[in-house]
GUMI-969542 format. One record per residue (C-alpha): chain; x, y, z; residue number from 1. Coordinates in nm, 3 decimals. Layout:
<A; <X; Y; Z>; NUM>;
...
This chain:
<A; <6.137; 3.180; 0.010>; 1>;
<A; <6.164; 2.805; 0.054>; 2>;
<A; <6.009; 2.833; 0.401>; 3>;
<A; <5.720; 3.028; 0.253>; 4>;
<A; <5.660; 2.755; -0.004>; 5>;
<A; <5.660; 2.493; 0.271>; 6>;
<A; <5.407; 2.692; 0.473>; 7>;
<A; <5.198; 2.740; 0.161>; 8>;
<A; <5.203; 2.367; 0.083>; 9>;
<A; <5.120; 2.282; 0.442>; 10>;
<A; <4.830; 2.525; 0.447>; 11>;
<A; <4.698; 2.386; 0.120>; 12>;
<A; <4.723; 2.029; 0.246>; 13>;
<A; <4.546; 2.126; 0.567>; 14>;
<A; <4.267; 2.294; 0.370>; 15>;
<A; <4.222; 1.986; 0.151>; 16>;
<A; <4.214; 1.764; 0.461>; 17>;
<A; <3.949; 1.983; 0.622>; 18>;
<A; <3.736; 1.974; 0.307>; 19>;
<A; <3.761; 1.596; 0.278>; 20>;
<A; <3.674; 1.547; 0.645>; 21>;
<A; <3.373; 1.776; 0.604>; 22>;
<A; <3.251; 1.568; 0.310>; 23>;
<A; <3.272; 1.237; 0.490>; 24>;
<A; <2.943; 1.056; 0.558>; 25>;
<A; <2.864; 0.966; 0.917>; 26>;
<A; <2.550; 0.830; 1.078>; 27>;
<A; <2.244; 0.998; 0.926>; 28>;
<A; <2.463; 1.252; 0.743>; 29>;
<A; <2.511; 1.144; 0.381>; 30>;
<A; <2.811; 1.371; 0.324>; 31>;
<A; <2.858; 1.682; 0.114>; 32>;
<A; <2.713; 1.674; -0.235>; 33>;
<A; <2.916; 1.833; -0.514>; 34>;
<A; <2.654; 1.792; -0.786>; 35>;
<A; <2.316; 1.794; -0.607>; 36>;
<A; <2.120; 1.826; -0.930>; 37>;
<A; <2.231; 1.469; -1.003>; 38>;
<A; <2.082; 1.344; -0.676>; 39>;
<A; <1.765; 1.552; -0.640>; 40>;
<A; <1.492; 1.514; -0.900>; 41>;
<A; <1.344; 1.838; -1.030>; 42>;
<A; <1.017; 1.661; -1.102>; 43>;
<A; <0.721; 1.684; -0.867>; 44>;
<A; <0.778; 1.435; -0.587>; 45>;
<A; <0.452; 1.300; -0.439>; 46>;
<A; <0.611; 1.208; -0.106>; 47>;
<A; <0.836; 1.513; -0.071>; 48>;
<A; <0.682; 1.856; -0.022>; 49>;
<A; <0.931; 2.144; -0.030>; 50>;
<A; <0.748; 2.476; -0.057>; 51>;
<A; <1.043; 2.709; 0.004>; 52>;
<A; <1.127; 2.849; -0.339>; 53>;
<A; <1.478; 2.934; -0.225>; 54>;
<A; <1.562; 2.588; -0.089>; 55>;
<A; <1.890; 2.486; -0.247>; 56>;
<A; <1.938; 2.817; -0.428>; 57>;
<A; <2.312; 2.816; -0.358>; 58>;
<A; <2.357; 2.500; -0.563>; 59>;
<A; <2.096; 2.562; -0.830>; 60>;
<A; <2.213; 2.465; -1.178>; 61>;
<A; <1.876; 2.478; -1.351>; 62>;
<A; <1.856; 2.848; -1.435>; 63>;
<A; <1.489; 2.858; -1.338>; 64>;
<A; <1.512; 3.126; -1.067>; 65>;
<A; <1.420; 2.868; -0.804>; 66>;
<A; <1.614; 2.671; -0.549>; 67>;
<A; <1.746; 2.332; -0.653>; 68>;
<A; <1.523; 2.151; -0.404>; 69>;
<A; <1.195; 2.339; -0.460>; 70>;
<A; <0.950; 2.086; -0.601>; 71>;
<A; <0.595; 2.204; -0.529>; 72>;
<A; <0.314; 2.267; -0.774>; 73>;
<A; <0.195; 2.623; -0.718>; 74>;
<A; <-0.122; 2.565; -0.920>; 75>;
<A; <-0.267; 2.313; -0.672>; 76>;
<A; <-0.421; 2.391; -0.331>; 77>;
<A; <-0.149; 2.421; -0.068>; 78>;
<A; <0.101; 2.371; -0.352>; 79>;
<A; <0.035; 1.996; -0.335>; 80>;
<A; <0.203; 1.764; -0.584>; 81>;
<A; <-0.027; 1.464; -0.541>; 82>;
<A; <-0.403; 1.512; -0.533>; 83>;
<A; <-0.678; 1.262; -0.470>; 84>;
<A; <-0.880; 1.172; -0.780>; 85>;
<A; <-1.228; 1.313; -0.817>; 86>;
<A; <-1.500; 1.104; -0.649>; 87>;
<A; <-1.638; 0.809; -0.848>; 88>;
<A; <-1.368; 0.830; -1.113>; 89>;
<A; <-1.201; 0.519; -1.259>; 90>;
<A; <-0.834; 0.486; -1.340>; 91>;
<A; <-0.773; 0.475; -1.715>; 92>;
<A; <-0.601; 0.178; -1.877>; 93>;
<A; <-0.503; 0.098; -2.232>; 94>;
<A; <-0.796; -0.141; -2.277>; 95>;
<A; <-1.064; 0.079; -2.127>; 96>;
<A; <-1.157; -0.197; -1.881>; 97>;
<A; <-1.371; -0.111; -1.581>; 98>;
<A; <-1.270; -0.240; -1.235>; 99>;
<A; <-1.382; -0.589; -1.137>; 100>;
<A; <-1.645; -0.513; -0.874>; 101>;
<A; <-1.759; -0.863; -0.773>; 102>;
<A; <-1.709; -0.928; -0.401>; 103>;
<A; <-1.552; -1.240; -0.253>; 104>;
<A; <-1.802; -1.525; -0.229>; 105>;
<A; <-1.795; -1.887; -0.105>; 106>;
<A; <-1.625; -2.131; -0.340>; 107>;
<A; <-1.955; -2.292; -0.441>; 108>;
<A; <-2.090; -1.955; -0.556>; 109>;
<A; <-1.796; -1.860; -0.779>; 110>;
<A; <-1.939; -2.033; -1.090>; 111>;
<A; <-2.260; -1.837; -1.039>; 112>;
<A; <-2.107; -1.490; -1.004>; 113>;
<A; <-1.866; -1.548; -1.294>; 114>;
<A; <-2.120; -1.701; -1.530>; 115>;
<A; <-2.117; -1.529; -1.869>; 116>;
<A; <-1.790; -1.347; -1.810>; 117>;
<A; <-1.535; -1.412; -2.084>; 118>;
<A; <-1.169; -1.331; -2.104>; 119>;
<A; <-1.103; -1.007; -2.294>; 120>;
<A; <-0.774; -1.150; -2.422>; 121>;
<A; <-0.729; -1.369; -2.729>; 122>;
<A; <-0.564; -1.709; -2.695>; 123>;
<A; <-0.249; -1.608; -2.880>; 124>;
<A; <0.090; -1.767; -2.830>; 125>;
<A; <0.222; -1.438; -2.691>; 126>;
<A; <-0.055; -1.414; -2.430>; 127>;
<A; <-0.002; -1.774; -2.319>; 128>;
<A; <0.375; -1.722; -2.304>; 129>;
<A; <0.326; -1.416; -2.084>; 130>;
<A; <0.086; -1.618; -1.870>; 131>;
<A; <0.350; -1.885; -1.813>; 132>;
<A; <0.602; -1.623; -1.699>; 133>;
<A; <0.346; -1.476; -1.460>; 134>;
<A; <0.239; -1.820; -1.336>; 135>;
<A; <0.600; -1.908; -1.257>; 136>;
<A; <0.634; -1.577; -1.075>; 137>;
<A; <0.316; -1.576; -0.867>; 138>;
<A; <0.171; -1.929; -0.863>; 139>;
<A; <0.434; -2.198; -0.903>; 140>;
<A; <0.556; -2.185; -0.543>; 141>;
<A; <0.211; -2.308; -0.430>; 142>;
<A; <0.057; -2.490; -0.726>; 143>;
<A; <0.379; -2.637; -0.867>; 144>;
<A; <0.532; -2.599; -1.216>; 145>;
<A; <0.250; -2.795; -1.381>; 146>;
<A; <-0.033; -2.672; -1.157>; 147>;
<A; <-0.067; -3.003; -0.974>; 148>;
<A; <-0.065; -2.855; -0.623>; 149>;
<A; <0.286; -2.977; -0.547>; 150>;
<A; <0.473; -2.650; -0.499>; 151>;
<A; <0.714; -2.595; -0.211>; 152>;
<A; <0.451; -2.405; -0.011>; 153>;
<A; <0.214; -2.700; -0.039>; 154>;
<A; <0.454; -2.904; 0.176>; 155>;
<A; <0.384; -2.666; 0.464>; 156>;
<A; <0.017; -2.597; 0.393>; 157>;
<A; <-0.164; -2.909; 0.266>; 158>;
<A; <-0.474; -2.851; 0.060>; 159>;
<A; <-0.333; -2.638; -0.222>; 160>;
<A; <-0.552; -2.687; -0.529>; 161>;
<A; <-0.443; -2.932; -0.796>; 162>;
<A; <-0.549; -2.726; -1.097>; 163>;
<A; <-0.531; -3.033; -1.322>; 164>;
<A; <-0.755; -3.240; -1.098>; 165>;
<A; <-1.116; -3.327; -1.187>; 166>;
<A; <-1.256; -3.066; -0.946>; 167>;
<A; <-1.088; -2.782; -1.135>; 168>;
<A; <-1.030; -2.894; -1.491>; 169>;
<A; <-1.363; -2.755; -1.614>; 170>;
<A; <-1.358; -2.417; -1.439>; 171>;
<A; <-1.367; -2.112; -1.664>; 172>;
<A; <-1.104; -1.844; -1.711>; 173>;
<A; <-1.339; -1.602; -1.534>; 174>;
<A; <-1.349; -1.841; -1.237>; 175>;
<A; <-0.967; -1.842; -1.222>; 176>;
<A; <-0.958; -1.465; -1.260>; 177>;
<A; <-1.205; -1.426; -0.972>; 178>;
<A; <-1.004; -1.654; -0.741>; 179>;
<A; <-0.679; -1.470; -0.817>; 180>;
<A; <-0.855; -1.141; -0.753>; 181>;
<A; <-1.064; -1.219; -0.445>; 182>;
<A; <-0.917; -1.543; -0.314>; 183>;
<A; <-1.089; -1.870; -0.222>; 184>;
<A; <-1.009; -2.135; 0.038>; 185>;
<A; <-0.635; -2.130; 0.112>; 186>;
<A; <-0.582; -1.895; -0.181>; 187>;
<A; <-0.545; -1.536; -0.065>; 188>;
<A; <-0.656; -1.241; -0.284>; 189>;
<A; <-0.391; -1.109; -0.518>; 190>;
<A; <-0.590; -0.831; -0.681>; 191>;
<A; <-0.366; -0.565; -0.531>; 192>;
<A; <-0.045; -0.738; -0.644>; 193>;
<A; <-0.132; -0.853; -0.995>; 194>;
<A; <-0.281; -0.627; -1.262>; 195>;
<A; <-0.611; -0.727; -1.430>; 196>;
<A; <-0.435; -0.795; -1.760>; 197>;
<A; <-0.182; -1.022; -1.592>; 198>;
<A; <-0.459; -1.205; -1.404>; 199>;
<A; <-0.632; -1.284; -1.733>; 200>;
<A; <-0.302; -1.401; -1.881>; 201>;
<A; <-0.247; -1.636; -1.587>; 202>;
<A; <-0.601; -1.771; -1.630>; 203>;
<A; <-0.531; -1.829; -1.997>; 204>;
<A; <-0.214; -2.022; -1.918>; 205>;
<A; <-0.383; -2.233; -1.649>; 206>;
<A; <-0.637; -2.347; -1.906>; 207>;
<A; <-0.351; -2.461; -2.129>; 208>;
<A; <-0.210; -2.662; -1.837>; 209>;
<A; <-0.548; -2.824; -1.785>; 210>;
<A; <-0.552; -2.948; -2.143>; 211>;
């Protein structure tokens, strides 16, 4: 009887060892997942297209008669999750602003193309405070903490604008917005990195620095 118990314990230990070895991650294999519904989103994934309705059925915990990994939208063509917007449509935003469509122009022409454009944001303390945070995030490394063109990048690339200098102190917020969006001189366009609202906030803060 004792020998049987020893064999039983040995067999159990061997089984546990095999299971643990099988779960170990190695190379491109991430290891066995015990709760896959915690790792795999059941939402539609735009960059992951799994059309097999039975994919992951053995581990399904959703009670939806589908596999755990099935994530396609059957109501779209080819069961696509992400679809291109209709032609000539504009992305909605909370302000209802239309996209800024002015093209990049030479520096001397910026006052002309931005003439009459006013900031849609009020000069509140909250807007200016947000502008300072954004300026420190996106602009300080070139223009310096006070906008005087003495940031760390300026040591390597001379010619960064001194925003408090006489050549810039009278520019409008629309002018600043345009330069952030489309670039000018050494300044590269940041329209794809900074949202329109944040660009206007930065412009608002720059004007406070210039005072």
